[in-house]
N, CA, C and O atoms as CSV, one atom per row, in Angstrom:
chain,resi,resn,atom,element,x,y,z
A,1,MET,N,N,181.857,234.055,217.413
A,1,MET,CA,C,181.078,235.046,218.116
A,1,MET,C,C,180.980,234.691,219.606
A,1,MET,O,O,181.088,235.561,220.470
A,2,TYR,N,N,180.774,233.400,219.889
A,2,TYR,CA,C,180.688,233.012,221.288
A,2,TYR,C,C,182.034,233.190,221.983
A,2,TYR,O,O,182.091,233.509,223.171
A,3,GLY,N,N,183.106,232.983,221.241
A,3,GLY,CA,C,184.439,233.205,221.793
A,3,GLY,C,C,184.662,234.673,222.122
A,3,GLY,O,O,185.289,235.003,223.128
A,4,LEU,N,N,184.148,235.549,221.272
A,4,LEU,CA,C,184.270,236.989,221.517
A,4,LEU,C,C,183.499,237.377,222.783
A,4,LEU,O,O,183.999,238.136,223.613
A,5,ILE,N,N,182.293,236.855,222.923
A,5,ILE,CA,C,181.496,237.144,224.137
A,5,ILE,C,C,182.226,236.612,225.364
A,5,ILE,O,O,182.281,237.274,226.400
A,6,TRP,N,N,182.788,235.409,225.240
A,6,TRP,CA,C,183.508,234.814,226.378
A,6,TRP,C,C,184.711,235.658,226.772
A,6,TRP,O,O,184.989,235.827,227.959
A,7,ARG,N,N,185.422,236.187,225.790
A,7,ARG,CA,C,186.594,237.016,226.090
A,7,ARG,C,C,186.192,238.373,226.659
A,7,ARG,O,O,186.929,238.929,227.473
A,8,ILE,N,N,185.050,238.920,226.260
A,8,ILE,CA,C,184.628,240.241,226.737
A,8,ILE,C,C,184.117,240.187,228.177
A,8,ILE,O,O,184.281,241.153,228.923
A,9,LEU,N,N,183.499,239.071,228.578
A,9,LEU,CA,C,182.966,238.975,229.942
A,9,LEU,C,C,184.106,239.001,230.953
A,9,LEU,O,O,185.114,238.317,230.779
A,10,PRO,N,N,183.941,239.796,232.012
A,10,PRO,CA,C,185.027,239.916,233.007
A,10,PRO,C,C,184.978,238.782,234.035
A,10,PRO,O,O,183.951,238.127,234.211
A,11,GLY,N,N,186.091,238.570,234.694
A,11,GLY,CA,C,186.142,237.650,235.822
A,11,GLY,C,C,186.667,236.277,235.475
A,11,GLY,O,O,187.023,235.990,234.332
A,12,PRO,N,N,186.706,235.419,236.510
A,12,PRO,CA,C,187.181,234.045,236.307
A,12,PRO,C,C,186.138,233.199,235.546
A,12,PRO,O,O,185.058,233.677,235.201
A,13,TRP,N,N,186.495,231.948,235.301
A,13,TRP,CA,C,185.673,231.059,234.487
A,13,TRP,C,C,184.258,230.910,235.038
A,13,TRP,O,O,183.299,230.944,234.267
A,14,ALA,N,N,184.103,230.745,236.354
A,14,ALA,CA,C,182.792,230.517,236.963
A,14,ALA,C,C,181.872,231.726,236.758
A,14,ALA,O,O,180.703,231.563,236.410
A,15,SER,N,N,182.392,232.926,236.971
A,15,SER,CA,C,181.552,234.110,236.797
A,15,SER,C,C,181.234,234.336,235.316
A,15,SER,O,O,180.140,234.797,234.989
A,16,LYS,N,N,182.170,234.019,234.419
A,16,LYS,CA,C,181.890,234.129,232.989
A,16,LYS,C,C,180.757,233.177,232.585
A,16,LYS,O,O,179.871,233.524,231.803
A,17,PHE,N,N,180.821,231.957,233.152
A,17,PHE,CA,C,179.789,230.972,232.843
A,17,PHE,C,C,178.412,231.438,233.319
A,17,PHE,O,O,177.432,231.330,232.582
A,18,ILE,N,N,178.336,231.952,234.539
A,18,ILE,CA,C,177.064,232.433,235.093
A,18,ILE,C,C,176.531,233.606,234.268
A,18,ILE,O,O,175.335,233.667,233.983
A,19,MET,N,N,177.394,234.522,233.890
A,19,MET,CA,C,176.954,235.662,233.072
A,19,MET,C,C,176.524,235.215,231.671
A,19,MET,O,O,175.567,235.754,231.115
A,20,ALA,N,N,177.226,234.235,231.104
A,20,ALA,CA,C,176.848,233.740,229.778
A,20,ALA,C,C,175.482,233.062,229.821
A,20,ALA,O,O,174.677,233.241,228.908
A,21,VAL,N,N,175.212,232.284,230.871
A,21,VAL,CA,C,173.902,231.647,231.026
A,21,VAL,C,C,172.822,232.714,231.221
A,21,VAL,O,O,171.724,232.593,230.678
A,22,GLY,N,N,173.132,233.755,231.992
A,22,GLY,CA,C,172.175,234.852,232.178
A,22,GLY,C,C,171.875,235.583,230.880
A,22,GLY,O,O,170.727,235.934,230.607
A,23,LEU,N,N,172.921,235.813,230.076
A,23,LEU,CA,C,172.705,236.457,228.772
A,23,LEU,C,C,171.856,235.578,227.862
A,23,LEU,O,O,170.986,236.073,227.146
A,24,LEU,N,N,172.110,234.287,227.894
A,24,LEU,CA,C,171.331,233.355,227.087
A,24,LEU,C,C,169.864,233.341,227.532
A,24,LEU,O,O,168.962,233.381,226.696
A,25,ALA,N,N,169.626,233.285,228.844
A,25,ALA,CA,C,168.250,233.292,229.366
A,25,ALA,C,C,167.567,234.624,229.066
A,25,ALA,O,O,166.383,234.647,228.731
A,26,GLY,N,N,168.300,235.732,229.183
A,26,GLY,CA,C,167.721,237.043,228.873
A,26,GLY,C,C,167.359,237.176,227.405
A,26,GLY,O,O,166.307,237.716,227.064
A,27,GLY,N,N,168.237,236.683,226.532
A,27,GLY,CA,C,167.932,236.717,225.104
A,27,GLY,C,C,166.731,235.855,224.756
A,27,GLY,O,O,165.891,236.250,223.947
A,28,ALA,N,N,166.649,234.671,225.369
A,28,ALA,CA,C,165.498,233.791,225.131
A,28,ALA,C,C,164.210,234.431,225.637
A,28,ALA,O,O,163.172,234.334,224.983
A,29,ALA,N,N,164.268,235.087,226.800
A,29,ALA,CA,C,163.075,235.745,227.344
A,29,ALA,C,C,162.629,236.900,226.454
A,29,ALA,O,O,161.433,237.088,226.236
A,30,LEU,N,N,163.575,237.668,225.942
A,30,LEU,CA,C,163.210,238.758,225.026
A,30,LEU,C,C,162.519,238.220,223.780
A,30,LEU,O,O,161.509,238.765,223.335
A,31,LEU,N,N,163.069,237.149,223.221
A,31,LEU,CA,C,162.427,236.555,222.048
A,31,LEU,C,C,161.045,236.014,222.387
A,31,LEU,O,O,160.087,236.250,221.651
A,32,TRP,N,N,160.936,235.287,223.500
A,32,TRP,CA,C,159.690,234.613,223.878
A,32,TRP,C,C,158.571,235.608,224.172
A,32,TRP,O,O,157.436,235.399,223.742
A,33,PHE,N,N,158.869,236.681,224.894
A,33,PHE,CA,C,157.824,237.594,225.353
A,33,PHE,C,C,157.600,238.804,224.448
A,33,PHE,O,O,156.541,239.427,224.528
A,34,PHE,N,N,158.554,239.157,223.596
A,34,PHE,CA,C,158.395,240.353,222.774
A,34,PHE,C,C,158.470,240.075,221.270
A,34,PHE,O,O,157.572,240.463,220.523
A,35,ALA,N,N,159.526,239.411,220.830
A,35,ALA,CA,C,159.724,239.232,219.393
A,35,ALA,C,C,158.712,238.260,218.791
A,35,ALA,O,O,158.071,238.583,217.791
A,36,PHE,N,N,158.560,237.082,219.382
A,36,PHE,CA,C,157.656,236.090,218.806
A,36,PHE,C,C,156.198,236.550,218.816
A,36,PHE,O,O,155.515,236.354,217.811
A,37,PRO,N,N,155.676,237.153,219.900
A,37,PRO,CA,C,154.299,237.658,219.832
A,37,PRO,C,C,154.128,238.782,218.809
A,37,PRO,O,O,153.047,238.937,218.240
A,38,ALA,N,N,155.176,239.565,218.570
A,38,ALA,CA,C,155.070,240.660,217.612
A,38,ALA,C,C,154.961,240.141,216.181
A,38,ALA,O,O,154.254,240.728,215.361
A,39,ILE,N,N,155.661,239.038,215.872
A,39,ILE,CA,C,155.609,238.527,214.500
A,39,ILE,C,C,154.544,237.447,214.313
A,39,ILE,O,O,154.305,237.026,213.181
A,40,SER,N,N,153.907,236.994,215.372
A,40,SER,CA,C,152.922,235.925,215.287
A,40,SER,C,C,151.766,236.218,214.325
A,40,SER,O,O,151.376,235.317,213.582
A,41,PRO,N,N,151.194,237.435,214.299
A,41,PRO,CA,C,150.092,237.680,213.358
A,41,PRO,C,C,150.510,237.596,211.895
A,41,PRO,O,O,149.661,237.419,211.022
A,42,HIS,N,N,151.785,237.717,211.618
A,42,HIS,CA,C,152.266,237.708,210.238
A,42,HIS,C,C,152.691,236.320,209.760
A,42,HIS,O,O,153.053,236.145,208.597
A,43,MET,N,N,152.646,235.335,210.659
A,43,MET,CA,C,153.076,233.990,210.297
A,43,MET,C,C,151.882,233.172,209.809
A,43,MET,O,O,150.770,233.372,210.296
A,44,PRO,N,N,152.084,232.259,208.861
A,44,PRO,CA,C,150.973,231.507,208.270
A,44,PRO,C,C,150.576,230.261,209.048
A,44,PRO,O,O,149.750,229.491,208.558
A,45,PHE,N,N,151.128,230.025,210.239
A,45,PHE,CA,C,150.892,228.764,210.929
A,45,PHE,C,C,149.453,228.599,211.408
A,45,PHE,O,O,148.976,227.468,211.502
A,46,ASN,N,N,148.755,229.670,211.709
A,46,ASN,CA,C,147.390,229.572,212.216
A,46,ASN,C,C,146.339,229.723,211.131
A,46,ASN,O,O,145.146,229.712,211.431
A,47,ASP,N,N,146.749,229.864,209.881
A,47,ASP,CA,C,145.790,229.974,208.790
A,47,ASP,C,C,145.385,228.576,208.361
A,47,ASP,O,O,146.193,227.831,207.806
A,48,GLY,N,N,144.135,228.221,208.616
A,48,GLY,CA,C,143.665,226.900,208.224
A,48,GLY,C,C,143.270,226.868,206.756
A,48,GLY,O,O,142.725,227.840,206.232
A,49,ALA,N,N,143.542,225.762,206.101
A,49,ALA,CA,C,143.173,225.611,204.699
A,49,ALA,C,C,141.755,225.067,204.559
A,49,ALA,O,O,141.189,225.090,203.467
A,50,VAL,N,N,141.178,224.579,205.655
A,50,VAL,CA,C,139.851,223.989,205.621
A,50,VAL,C,C,138.935,224.845,206.477
A,50,VAL,O,O,139.275,225.197,207.606
A,51,ASP,N,N,137.758,225.182,205.926
A,51,ASP,CA,C,136.778,225.963,206.671
A,51,ASP,C,C,135.988,225.025,207.567
A,51,ASP,O,O,135.270,224.156,207.072
A,52,THR,N,N,136.109,225.190,208.872
A,52,THR,CA,C,135.431,224.304,209.811
A,52,THR,C,C,134.242,224.968,210.474
A,52,THR,O,O,133.725,224.444,211.461
A,53,SER,N,N,133.793,226.102,209.966
A,53,SER,CA,C,132.708,226.821,210.624
A,53,SER,C,C,131.354,226.181,210.387
A,53,SER,O,O,130.421,226.452,211.143
A,54,ASP,N,N,131.205,225.336,209.360
A,54,ASP,CA,C,129.897,224.765,209.033
A,54,ASP,C,C,129.912,223.248,209.140
A,54,ASP,O,O,129.147,222.575,208.450
A,55,ILE,N,N,130.766,222.703,209.988
A,55,ILE,CA,C,130.827,221.249,210.142
A,55,ILE,C,C,129.601,220.774,210.900
A,55,ILE,O,O,129.196,221.390,211.886
A,56,GLY,N,N,129.014,219.691,210.446
A,56,GLY,CA,C,127.880,219.100,211.138
A,56,GLY,C,C,126.560,219.406,210.470
A,56,GLY,O,O,125.579,218.708,210.726
A,57,GLY,N,N,126.493,220.398,209.642
A,57,GLY,CA,C,125.244,220.694,208.938
A,57,GLY,C,C,124.171,221.197,209.869
A,57,GLY,O,O,124.450,221.872,210.860
A,58,GLU,N,N,122.924,220.857,209.536
A,58,GLU,CA,C,121.780,221.319,210.329
A,58,GLU,C,C,121.622,220.469,211.575
A,58,GLU,O,O,122.167,219.369,211.671
A,59,GLU,N,N,120.865,220.997,212.529
A,59,GLU,CA,C,120.604,220.249,213.749
A,59,GLU,C,C,119.662,219.112,213.465
A,59,GLU,O,O,118.717,219.255,212.690
A,60,ALA,N,N,119.917,217.970,214.096
A,60,ALA,CA,C,119.041,216.813,213.927
A,60,ALA,C,C,117.786,217.022,214.755
A,60,ALA,O,O,117.858,217.601,215.839
A,61,PRO,N,N,116.620,216.557,214.268
A,61,PRO,CA,C,115.389,216.691,215.057
A,61,PRO,C,C,115.441,215.810,216.294
A,61,PRO,O,O,116.212,214.851,216.345
A,62,ALA,N,N,114.622,216.131,217.295
A,62,ALA,CA,C,114.592,215.371,218.540
A,62,ALA,C,C,114.165,213.945,218.249
A,62,ALA,O,O,113.253,213.719,217.454
A,63,GLY,N,N,114.811,212.990,218.879
A,63,GLY,CA,C,114.486,211.587,218.676
A,63,GLY,C,C,115.191,210.983,217.484
A,63,GLY,O,O,114.935,209.831,217.136
A,64,ALA,N,N,116.072,211.734,216.852
A,64,ALA,CA,C,116.798,211.211,215.695
A,64,ALA,C,C,117.824,210.194,216.159
A,64,ALA,O,O,118.295,210.257,217.295
A,65,PRO,N,N,118.174,209.255,215.284
A,65,PRO,CA,C,119.204,208.284,215.680
A,65,PRO,C,C,120.497,208.995,216.050
A,65,PRO,O,O,120.890,209.978,215.422
A,66,GLY,N,N,121.139,208.482,217.069
A,66,GLY,CA,C,122.391,209.075,217.505
A,66,GLY,C,C,122.231,209.890,218.775
A,66,GLY,O,O,123.225,210.207,219.428
A,67,GLU,N,N,121.004,210.236,219.142
A,67,GLU,CA,C,120.801,210.960,220.399
A,67,GLU,C,C,120.697,209.961,221.526
A,67,GLU,O,O,120.292,208.818,221.309
A,68,ASP,N,N,121.055,210.374,222.727
A,68,ASP,CA,C,120.946,209.473,223.851
A,68,ASP,C,C,119.543,209.539,224.453
A,68,ASP,O,O,118.789,210.480,224.205
A,69,ALA,N,N,119.212,208.525,225.246
A,69,ALA,CA,C,117.864,208.410,225.794
A,69,ALA,C,C,117.553,209.538,226.768
A,69,ALA,O,O,116.400,209.957,226.876
A,70,GLU,N,N,118.570,210.041,227.486
A,70,GLU,CA,C,118.310,211.083,228.477
A,70,GLU,C,C,117.876,212.388,227.814
A,70,GLU,O,O,117.050,213.111,228.370
A,71,SER,N,N,118.412,212.701,226.646
A,71,SER,CA,C,118.079,213.970,226.009
A,71,SER,C,C,116.697,213.943,225.370
A,71,SER,O,O,116.086,214.998,225.204
A,72,THR,N,N,116.176,212.747,225.000
A,72,THR,CA,C,114.848,212.668,224.381
A,72,THR,C,C,113.784,212.328,225.388
A,72,THR,O,O,112.597,212.482,225.101
A,73,GLY,N,N,114.176,211.863,226.573
A,73,GLY,CA,C,113.204,211.520,227.595
A,73,GLY,C,C,112.593,210.154,227.357
A,73,GLY,O,O,111.587,209.824,227.984
A,74,GLY,N,N,113.145,209.373,226.501
A,74,GLY,CA,C,112.556,208.080,226.181
A,74,GLY,C,C,113.516,206.946,226.389
A,74,GLY,O,O,114.480,207.035,227.150
A,75,GLU,N,N,113.217,205.863,225.679
A,75,GLU,CA,C,114.030,204.665,225.771
A,75,GLU,C,C,115.250,204.796,224.870
A,75,GLU,O,O,115.316,205.717,224.056
A,76,PRO,N,N,116.209,203.898,224.999
A,76,PRO,CA,C,117.428,204.018,224.204
A,76,PRO,C,C,117.218,204.024,222.697
A,76,PRO,O,O,118.130,204.447,221.986
A,77,GLY,N,N,116.121,203.601,222.175
A,77,GLY,CA,C,115.873,203.610,220.744
A,77,GLY,C,C,115.512,204.989,220.232
A,77,GLY,O,O,115.419,205.188,219.021
A,78,GLY,N,N,115.310,205.937,221.115
A,78,GLY,CA,C,114.940,207.277,220.705
A,78,GLY,C,C,113.430,207.497,220.727
A,78,GLY,O,O,112.976,208.635,220.599
A,79,ALA,N,N,112.646,206.436,220.887
A,79,ALA,CA,C,111.190,206.583,220.921
A,79,ALA,C,C,110.764,206.968,222.333
A,79,ALA,O,O,111.248,206.383,223.303
A,80,PRO,N,N,109.864,207.944,222.463
A,80,PRO,CA,C,109.426,208.341,223.806
A,80,PRO,C,C,108.553,207.263,224.434
A,80,PRO,O,O,107.890,206.494,223.738
A,81,GLU,N,N,108.566,207.224,225.784
A,81,GLU,CA,C,107.738,206.255,226.494
A,81,GLU,C,C,106.272,206.644,226.378
A,81,GLU,O,O,105.940,207.830,226.365
A,82,ALA,N,N,105.399,205.653,226.294
A,82,ALA,CA,C,103.963,205.906,226.208
A,82,ALA,C,C,103.422,206.192,227.596
A,82,ALA,O,O,103.829,205.556,228.568
A,83,ASP,N,N,102.495,207.156,227.694
A,83,ASP,CA,C,101.874,207.506,228.947
A,83,ASP,C,C,100.549,206.773,229.032
A,83,ASP,O,O,99.646,207.066,228.248
A,84,PRO,N,N,100.392,205.806,229.978
A,84,PRO,CA,C,99.149,205.027,230.044
A,84,PRO,C,C,97.924,205.895,230.343
A,84,PRO,O,O,96.835,205.587,229.857
A,85,GLU,N,N,98.063,206.945,231.110
A,85,GLU,CA,C,96.908,207.785,231.422
A,85,GLU,C,C,96.421,208.537,230.200
A,85,GLU,O,O,95.217,208.745,230.048
A,86,ALA,N,N,97.345,208.960,229.307
A,86,ALA,CA,C,96.955,209.674,228.112
A,86,ALA,C,C,96.166,208.780,227.160
A,86,ALA,O,O,95.276,209.264,226.461
A,87,GLU,N,N,96.483,207.461,227.121
A,87,GLU,CA,C,95.766,206.546,226.246
A,87,GLU,C,C,94.366,206.243,226.763
A,87,GLU,O,O,93.476,205.957,225.962
A,88,GLU,N,N,94.135,206.296,228.097
A,88,GLU,CA,C,92.831,205.959,228.682
A,88,GLU,C,C,91.911,207.170,228.742
A,88,GLU,O,O,90.788,207.075,229.238
A,89,GLY,N,N,92.365,208.275,228.253
A,89,GLY,CA,C,91.501,209.450,228.277
A,89,GLY,C,C,91.702,210.324,229.488
A,89,GLY,O,O,90.848,211.160,229.781
A,90,GLY,N,N,92.807,210.164,230.210
A,90,GLY,CA,C,93.125,211.037,231.325
A,90,GLY,C,C,92.494,210.622,232.630
A,90,GLY,O,O,92.405,211.447,233.540
A,91,VAL,N,N,92.043,209.367,232.775
A,91,VAL,CA,C,91.390,208.894,233.991
A,91,VAL,C,C,92.364,208.637,235.085
A,91,VAL,O,O,91.971,208.233,236.179
């Protein structure tokens, strides 16, 4: 088949080569931009076998292990810092 295309293309060897490369690039572009997107919804490659919509379970309460100190406002152990004024009655 490639021999037939080579014989059908007009001109000397250099122009045949340039036209053959152009035909190859044009065919690849047609497949890339039109054919593959058209058949993509029918292909099974994006169908996951595992449901990942419920990974992680419920939200952990504030101060739970695994949270960082900045998000809880406390020390790295997850326990909030004590306010000395609150313990003295607000003085």
